[in-house]
C-alpha positions in Angstrom: 93.9 114.4 80.5 95.8 116.6 82.9 94.9 120.0 84.3 96.2 123.1 82.4 96.4 126.5 84.1 96.1 129.6 81.9 97.0 133.0 83.4 96.4 136.2 81.4 94.8 139.5 82.2 93.3 139.7 78.7 90.0 138.0 79.1 89.5 137.4 75.4 92.8 135.5 75.2 92.1 133.7 78.4 88.7 132.5 77.1 90.1 131.6 73.6 93.0 129.6 74.9 90.8 127.8 77.5 88.4 126.8 74.8 91.0 125.4 72.5 92.5 123.4 75.3 89.1 122.0 76.4 88.5 120.9 72.8 91.5 118.6 73.3 89.9 117.2 76.5 92.1 119.0 78.9 90.7 120.3 82.2 91.4 124.0 82.3 91.6 126.4 85.2 92.0 130.1 84.4 93.3 133.1 86.3 93.1 136.7 85.2 95.9 137.7 87.6 98.6 136.1 89.6 96.7 136.5 92.8 96.3 133.1 94.5 98.1 131.3 91.6 101.1 130.1 93.7 98.8 128.7 96.4 96.7 126.9 93.7 99.7 125.3 92.1 101.0 124.1 95.4 97.7 122.5 96.4 96.3 121.3 93.1 99.5 120.3 91.3 98.5 121.0 87.7 100.5 119.4 84.9 101.2 122.5 82.8 101.0 126.3 83.2 100.5 129.0 80.5 101.7 132.3 82.0 101.5 135.8 80.6 104.4 138.1 81.4 102.7 141.5 81.5 100.0 141.5 84.2 98.8 144.0 86.8 100.1 143.4 90.2 102.7 140.6 90.3 104.1 140.0 86.9 104.7 136.7 85.1 108.5 136.6 85.6 108.1 137.1 89.3 105.5 134.4 89.5 107.8 132.1 87.5 110.6 132.6 90.0 108.4 131.7 92.9 106.9 128.7 91.1 110.3 127.3 90.1 111.3 127.3 93.8 109.0 124.2 94.3 107.8 122.8 91.0 109.2 121.6 87.7 105.9 121.4 85.8 106.1 122.8 82.2 105.6 126.5 82.2 105.0 128.2 78.8 105.5 132.0 78.9 103.5 134.3 76.6 104.0 138.0 75.9 102.7 140.7 73.7 106.0 142.6 73.8 108.0 139.9 72.1 111.3 141.4 73.2 114.4 139.2 73.1 115.3 140.3 76.7 111.9 138.9 77.9 112.5 135.6 76.2 116.1 135.3 77.5 115.1 136.3 81.0 112.2 133.8 81.0 114.5 131.0 79.9 117.1 131.9 82.5 114.4 131.8 85.2 113.3 128.3 84.1 110.4 128.6 81.7 110.0 125.6 79.4 108.9 127.5 76.3 108.1 131.0 75.1 105.6 132.4 72.6 105.2 135.9 71.4 101.7 137.3 70.8 100.0 137.2 68.5 100.2 133.4 67.9 97.9 130.7 66.6 96.1 129.0 69.5 96.7 125.7 67.7 100.4 126.2 68.0 100.1 126.7 71.7 98.1 123.5 72.0 100.8 121.7 70.1 103.4 123.0 72.4 101.4 122.0 75.5 101.0 118.5 74.1 104.8 118.3 73.5 105.6 119.6 77.0 103.3 117.2 78.7 104.6 114.3 76.7 108.1 115.1 77.9 107.0 115.8 81.5 105.1 112.5 81.7 108.2 110.7 80.5 110.1 112.1 83.5 112.3 114.2 81.3 113.5 111.0 79.4 114.2 110.9 75.7 113.3 108.4 73.1 114.6 107.5 69.7 118.1 107.4 68.3 120.6 108.9 69.2 119.1 110.3 72.5 118.1 106.9 73.7 121.8 106.2 74.3 121.7 108.4 77.4 120.8 106.2 80.3 119.4 107.3 83.7 122.6 106.2 85.5 124.9 107.4 82.8 128.1 109.2 83.8 129.5 111.2 80.9 133.3 112.0 80.9 134.4 114.7 78.5 137.9 116.2 79.1 137.9 117.5 82.7 134.2 117.7 82.8 131.9 115.0 84.3 128.1 114.8 84.0 126.2 112.6 86.5 122.9 112.1 84.7 121.2 110.4 87.6 122.0 113.2 90.0 121.8 116.0 87.4 125.2 117.1 88.5 128.0 118.6 86.5 131.6 119.1 87.7 134.8 120.5 86.2 137.9 119.2 88.0 135.6 118.2 90.8 134.0 121.6 91.2 130.2 121.8 90.7 128.7 123.9 88.0 125.2 125.3 88.5 122.9 124.7 85.4 119.3 125.2 84.8 117.3 122.1 83.8 117.4 122.9 80.1 121.1 123.8 80.1 121.8 120.5 81.8 119.8 118.5 79.3 121.4 120.2 76.3 125.0 119.8 77.7 124.4 116.1 78.5 123.2 115.4 75.0 126.1 117.2 73.2 128.7 115.8 75.6 127.4 112.3 75.0 128.0 112.7 71.2 131.5 114.3 71.0 132.3 115.7 67.5 128.9 114.9 66.2 127.1 118.0 64.7 123.4 118.6 65.3 121.2 121.2 63.8 119.1 123.4 66.1 115.8 121.7 65.2 117.5 118.3 65.8 118.6 119.4 69.2 115.1 120.4 70.2 113.7 117.2 68.9 116.3 114.9 70.3 116.9 116.6 73.7 113.3 117.5 74.6 111.5 115.0 72.4 109.0 117.2 70.6 108.5 118.5 67.1 109.9 122.0 66.4 107.3 124.8 66.3 109.0 128.1 67.1 112.2 130.1 67.4 115.5 128.2 67.0 117.2 131.1 68.9 116.1 129.3 72.1 119.0 126.9 71.4 121.4 129.7 70.7 120.5 131.4 74.0 121.1 128.1 75.9 124.4 127.5 74.2 125.6 131.0 75.0 124.9 130.6 78.7 126.4 127.1 78.8 129.6 128.3 77.1 129.9 131.1 79.6 129.6 128.8 82.6 132.0 126.2 81.1 134.6 129.0 80.4 134.3 130.4 83.9 135.2 127.0 85.4 138.0 126.2 82.9 136.3 123.3 81.2 138.1 121.6 78.4 134.8 120.6 76.9 133.8 123.1 74.2 130.6 123.7 72.3 131.6 124.7 68.8 129.5 126.3 66.2 129.0 124.4 62.9 128.4 127.3 60.6 125.2 127.2 58.7 124.1 124.1 60.6 124.2 124.1 64.4 126.5 122.9 67.2 128.8 120.1 68.3 130.8 119.3 71.4 134.5 118.9 71.3 137.3 118.4 73.8 140.1 120.9 73.7 143.6 119.4 73.2 145.3 122.3 74.9 
């Protein structure tokens, strides 16, 4: 099993989470602050990181920013504040998942397993319909093109900068034009794990993708299917 890093200044939570993960045969390294964390991740290359936001010294969001400059390992943010702004900011900076305290440690373990399964598959997807997205796939939707193998998105030849999660969600929806998907379905199909938490993660991603598409004049739209979820459509205008 891979190495999991747990970072939290609350020693009780640090010990509790470490024990639960070790029961699942993971090797666990714990830190009570962010000091030396970046150097450790660079040198030891763990497979997953559980990172508290509110810590003395350097905070979790600052650490996340630095870590994302060189690694794509799954990073699950945890926070006692539970504020929506923290969750959105964490997702924007590239965290893989977010849990608000208090939470059941078994839920965290489940999310770690799901994140690792996805990470080890190289961000691939399995099952129908996600299996229709091939590594060398180029998706055309209106004036938008998605180059899956290069993780590149263009509108009329101009590149759009997307986070990893924004890219994956956009690719999936654009590959299934006019087909509606529920939020839980999107989480399962796009990231290949069972749904545990807050479906608003999908809403946040859609909001950010819509803003970027609109700024670049994309004719691909992500429409809300009221009471259900979302679907991609190409504007006829």
